[in-house]
N, C-alpha and C positions, 0 to 999 in steps of 0.2 A: 504493498500500501503505500503511495509516494505520498512526499511531506502537504506537495497539496493540495491530494484529495483529505488526507489529515486533518489541516487546518481551515480547508471548505466544511466540511464533518463541524469543529468544532465552533465556528460562526456563525454557519445555515441554525445550528441547533439551538446559540444563545438567542437571537432573534427570534428566529422559531418559538422557541421555551417562555421568554422574556421581555422580547422590545414587543411582538404583537401581541401577548396576553392583556388585557384588559382589565381594570381596577375592579368592574365589573367577576372577571372570570376566576379573577387569583384571591377574592376575600369570598367566594360564593361556591366554588367548585368541592371543598371541602361538607358541602351540605346540600348542592345542587349538582345529581348526577346530566342534566340541562343547561350549566353552567361546565362543568366538565367537559361535556362535550363540545360543547363551541369550541372550548379549550383548547381540544386534542383536534379540531376539524382545522382550525386557524395554523397549527401545527401541521397537519398533514398538509394541506394544500401550498405552504410556504413550502416544503422539499418538495411537492408536485413540483409548485414554479421554478424554482433552482433546477429541477429534473429538466424539462420541459427546455428553460436557456442550457444548459448545458448540451441536451440534443439539437438544438437549435445553433450552440459555434460550432459543433463539432459535424453537423452537415455546410453549414454556410461560412467557416470559418476556415478552415479546416479539411473539407472536402472530403467530410467520413463522416458517415452513420453511426450511429451506438451500436448497430452490427457488426460494422467495420472492427469495431475496436473489439469486437470478441462478447456484446453483452447484446442476445437477446432478448426477447420479449419476457424471459424470467426476472431482469430486473425490476418488473412492473410487482411483483412479491413484495415489493420492500415498502411501499403503500402502506400495505391490509397489514403485514407483519408489525408497521414503526408504530399505527393505526390504535391498535390492538394493545399490545407491549404497554405506549405509553399512558393509555387508559388507565388499565390493572395498573400500573404503575404508583399514579397518581391520584388514581381512584386510595391509595395505601396510602402515601405518602402525603397528602394533603390532611387526613384526616388525622393521621399524627402530629404535623406540624401544629392543627387546629386546636389540638390537645394539651401541645404544650405553649402555645403561642397563651391560651385562658389561662392559663398557671403562672405566668409569666416568667417564666423556663424559658429565654430565649439560647440559651446556650444547645440547649439538647432539640432546637426545635432547627437550628441551623445548621446541628448536627442530622438530621435527617433531610433537610432541603439538600445536603451536598453527596448525602448516600444518594438519595434522587438520583441525584447529576449525573452519578459515574453508575445505577443500572441503566438511565437513556444514552450513557455514552457505554457502555458495554453492547447492548441490545445496536444500539445502529453501525458501531466497530464490527461485529459477530455477523449481519446482518450484511453489511456489502460484504465483507470478505469471503459470504458462504456465494452471495449471489454473484460476484467476479469473480470466484475462480470455478 
């Protein structure tokens, strides 16, 4: 896996998980599956747009398609895998963070947030590695 791909995953994940998460989604996803769904939908759409830009870039600038790179349609499995795993991870982590936050236990709330991020990165890199190899 190239450094460019690693840095792209780090940046896209940060934008999708933090920048594009609304205040309403962040404060309600621990009690509302609809708020959680909206967050995960925005997250996944951000990845879809990124993938679309990559395919467009490789088709028009490099004059080769994703298939020329050796990536067939199986790469599309990335999106449902990422949607489901992110939903499950955030379902539990947001409830744990909310629990600690209400107890004014900020340290453990951020420990959970940090672990949540590790789980997201592990999923992203394992999925990408599986699909590209």
